[in-house]
N, C-alpha and C positions, 0 to 999 in steps of 0.2 A: 801404329793407330793408339791407342790408348784403351784401357777398358770402357765400355760403357754402363753403367751399374741401374736400374731397374726395379725401385723396392716394391711388396706388396701391398696395394689400395688397403687404408684399414679402414676408410672413411666410415663407409656402410657399417662395420661393427661398432664403430664409437656410434651413430647417428641410430643407430636398432636399439641400442642399448639405452641409451637416453630417452629415445620416443615409450620405449616398453616401461622406462620407467616414470617417465611425464603420464602415461595411459594409468600405469599403478595408481598415482598418484591423483591422478581426474577421479578415478571412480571411489578408492577413500574417501575423497571430498563429497560426493553425488553421494555417498552412502552415510556420512556424518550428516549432511543435512536429512535424510532422513529419518535416519535410526537413533543420530546422537553416538559422542566419539564413548565409546564403550569398547575394550579392547575383549570383551569373553566375546562380543558378536563377528567382531574381526577373528580370532580366535576359531570359531567355528565354523568358517566361511570359504566354501570352498574355490570361489572364487579369487580370493585372496592368495590361496597355497597356488592356481593355475600362474596368478601371475608373477608370484615369488617362486614356481618352479622356470616360466621362459625366464624374465630378468635372470635366474644364475646361471642358466643354458648360454644364455649372450652374454655375459661378466666370461664364463669359463671360455667359452670360445674365443671371444677377443684375446682375454690372456694368454691362449693356447698359441695363436695368431701372433703377437706379439715376443712369446718367447721363441718361435719358430723363427723369425726373422726371415721369412721367403722373398729371393729377389732372382734376376736375370742378370747376368753380366755377357756381356760382348767383346770378343775377340779379335784380333784379325781372320783367322780364318776358324774362325769356331763360337758358339757358344757355352753357358753354365747357369744351371737352376742349381743356384746355393741355396741352403738352407744353415743354420747354427750346427746340426748336427751333421749332417753328408752334404757332398757337392759330386755332380753327375756334369762333367766335362762332356761335350759333343763337337767334335774334330768335323770339317769339313768332307773329311775322305771316308769318315764313320752311316753321315748321313745321305740315305737313299732318295729320298723326295721329301719337299713343300710344299704341302697345300692350303692356301691360305682362302677361307672359304668368304663369300662377298655374302650380305642379308639382302632381304626385301626392302624398297624403302618405307613399309607401314611398320619395320620395326624399330625399335629403341635405335642412337642411332650411335653403333658400335658396339652396343651392350651385349649380342650374341653372335658375332664374331668370332672364330676360332683360329687355330693353324695347328694344323694336322703335320705331325714331321714323323716320318717314317726310318729306323734306323738300321743296321745291320745286323746290329746285333741284339735288337729287341723284335720278337714276335707281332706285338701289337703297337701298332703310331701309341704315341701320345700328344693330349691335346693339349694348347696352351691357349687360355683368354686374355687377350692384349687390354679390355676391358679393367680385369683385376689388376693391373700395375700403374702406376704412377707414367705418367706421360706418353699414355696408350697407342698414339700418334707414332712417335720418334721411335718404342718399341715396334710396332707395324714394317714403320721403316726400314729397321734393324732387321727384320728377317726379309723383307722383300730384298735387302741388300745381298744376301745370304743368299735368297735363292735364285737371284742374278749369277752370282757366281758357281753355281751351282750349275745354273741351267749353260754357263759355259761349259762344264766339265760334261752335258750329254744325261745327265738325271732328269726323273721325270717331274717335271712342275706345271703343275697347273693351278687356277682359279676355280672355284665352285659357291654356285650358289646356293643359298640354305633356303 
């Protein structure tokens, strides 16, 4: 089996940056309608500083996640969480349990679903949200395939409601 790669979904970061920028432009245009296009009025305005801080934070988080380049790779009997800076490989032997949490019908479709993975090497489990990656349904199918392999070994496998 060849490796299957799921990249981190950056759409939310792009959309939020654009929306904040459009909101700031709307504020500037609305303020220009009433006060006029005078630079000194924007220089003393705390709301414009707030917009600049929010847009700066959004740009920095977008750039950070672009540089980080997070992804999940699945192999025949293991998976890896890979970033530009480090790679953690989890073999089937190292995994204690995989719990896929389902959500209630009133939640957004798949947005709050999590996969909880316990390993023999870590004290605390780690969580993966499939919604954060491209092709979330295929990612969930890969975790279910890995969970079925664990189930044949007799490990703890269950599905929970959130």
